[in-house]
N, C-alpha and C positions, 0 to 999 in steps of 0.2 A: 503494499500500499504506499503510494506516494503522498506527498503534501501538496495541496493545491492552494494558491492564494485566493483571497476574496475576490479580487478583481477579476482573475481568470475565471473563478466559478460563475461570476455574474454575466461575464462575456459568453461563456458557454451556454447559460440558460437562455440568453437572449437570442442565441443563435439556433437553439433547438427548434423543431418545427412544431408550428402551433396547429393542432387538429381542430377542424370546425364540423359543426353539425351540417347536415344537408342544406340548411337555410341560413348559414353564416354565423350561429352562435358558437360560443366556445364549447367544445366537446369535453364533457367530463364522465368519468365512469361513476358507478354507484347508484344509489337510489335517487328517485326525483325529489330533490331537497325542497324545491318551492312548492309542489304539490302537498308533500307532508307537512310542511309549515303552515300553508292554508287550512288544511284539515284540522291541524292542533288549534290553530287560532278560533276556528269556527266551534269546535268542540269545547275549548276553554270558555269562551263567550256564552255558550249555551248553559253551561254549569252555572255561570254567574247570573244569567237570566232567571234560572230556578231558584237561586239562593237570595237574590237581592230584589225585592220588590221595587218596581219603577224603573230598573235599569233599562228594560227593553224600550220604554217610551222615551228615555233620553237619546236613543240612537236610531230608532226606526225613521223611515221616510215617508212623508205624506207631501203631495204638491204644495199644499198650502204654506209649508215650511220653507219652501226653496229659496225665497228671498231673504229670509232671517238666517237660516242656518243651511247652507248648501252643502256642506260637508256630510250631512246626512245622506246624500245620494250615493256616498261610498260606504258609509259606516253601516247602513241597513243591510248590505251585502254580507256582513260577516254575522248577523243575527239570524234566529229562527224562532218560529213560533213556539213560545214557552209551553212545554208538555206536548208538543207535536214531534214525537220520537220518530215516527215515520218520515216526517219532513226533512228532518236533519239527517236521518239514516240514508234516505235515498240521495240527498244531495252530497254527502260525504262519499257515498259508493260511487256516484257518477264522477265526482272530482277525481277519485283514485282511478277508475276506469279510463277517463280521458287524459288525465295528468300524466300517467305513467306511459302513454304512448306519444303524447304531443311534446311534452317538456324535453326528452331527449332529442326530438327532432329539431326543435326550435332553439333550444338553449335556455337556461335559466331565466336570464333577463327578458328575452323576448316573451317567453311564456308568462312571466309575472306581469309584464305590461299588457299582454293580451287579456289576461284575467281582470285586471283593474279597469281597463278601458271598457271592456265588455259590461262590467258592473255599472259603470257609468252610464253607458248606452241603455242598460235595462231601466234605470231610473229616468232617462229622458224619455223612455217609452211610456213609463207611468205618468210622467208630467204631462205628455201629449195626450194620453188617451183616458186617463182615470179621473174619477171625481177629485176635487181639491181635498176633500177630507178622508180619502182613502189611504190609510196607513198600511205600508208594506214593509215586510222583512225576509230575508232569505237569499241564498247564494245563486238562486235559480237563474236570474238573468245572466250572471257570469258564466254559469254552467252552460246555458244555452249559447253563449258566445263561444265556448270551447267546442260545442257540437258544430256551430257554424264554421269554426276554423277547421275541425276534422273534415267537413265536407269539402272545403276548399283544398286542402291537402290531398285528399282522395281523388278529386277531379284533376289537380295538377299531375298526379302520378297516373292518371287514367285508370284508376282502379275502381271497382263496384262501390256504388253508394247506396245501393237498395236497402240494405239492413239498416243503415243510419238513418235513412228517410223514413223508413217504417217506424223506427223508434221516436224520431222527432215528430212525426205525425200523431202518433199516439199520445205522446206527452203534451203536445200543444192542444189537442182536441180535449184532453183531460182538464186543461186549463180554461177551456171555453165553457165547460159544463159544470165544473165545481166553483161556486162562488168565492171561496176562500183562496183560490189560486190566482195570482196576478199574471194573467197571459200577457198584459201589456209588457211587463218586465221581460218575459220570455221573448216576445217579439223584437224589443229594443235590443237585448242582449245578443240574439241571434244574428240580426243584421250587422251589428257593430262588430261581433266577433268575426263574421265572414268578411267584412271590410278590412279589418286588421290583418287577417290571414292572407288575404289577397295582396296587401303591400308585402308582407314578408316573404311570401312563397314565389311571387312573380317579379320581385325586383331583380333586375338584371345582375348576372354574376360577374361583376367587374370589381375593380379596386374601390368603387364608390358605392357598392351594394349596402353596406352598413349604413352610410349616410343617407341613402334613399329610403332605407327601411325605417330608421328612426325618425327621419323627416316626415315620411307618411304617416307614422303613428302619431306624431306631434300634430299633424294637419288634421286627422281624425278627431283627436282630443280638442282641438281648437273649434271645430264644427260642432261638436257636442256642447262645449261651453257656450258658444255663441247661440245655438238652438235653445239652450236652457234660458240665456238672458232674454232672448226675444219672446220665448213662450211665457215666462215669468211676467214680463212687462205686459204682454197681451192679456194675461189673466188677472192683472193688478196685483201681483204678489210682491212687488217692488215699490 
């Protein structure tokens, strides 16, 4: 064993090949860390909801609160109906099912941004299509965004999307017939996730791909924020 100077080690590390996911993210081995983190956060907050009266009310989202507390448009995506064990169980399972496939393909940062922007898109759907006093919680908007992203990835790879479309149709139809399910968040999240995924997977594979991808995600976020401002003003919420 020889002795290697610190500068030599750093130079060698910089010269080592950098492996990427198919869509430009940094390839890492091991478990889907972002997916697991999101699941843990949702589960931990669900426990807090059960133990702390009033906690849910402090973080849920209703369109009438948009002007005063717009951050609720994201915070609500990490909550679930207190006592709704099937609600959180389904969402955590769907998050694990989708995340363990999408996160390694996109990379951790891109996957995390996809999830958060889809959550915001779900809330914009609620703002656009729901009554002002309708309070919503749940990761469903973000999860439908992951479904939308999966569809785009499969289409880009020219793979079969039949099973995903059937699953999406069944879940979306359920939201239309069950009053307690916010189909508006599902629709907003689905469209937003598909748009984000299109930016990520169809960006040209050049040295500027990362810039195009993050610029595109920033543009989608800006459109959602602008839509929120316009809708809030039109509904007299500001």
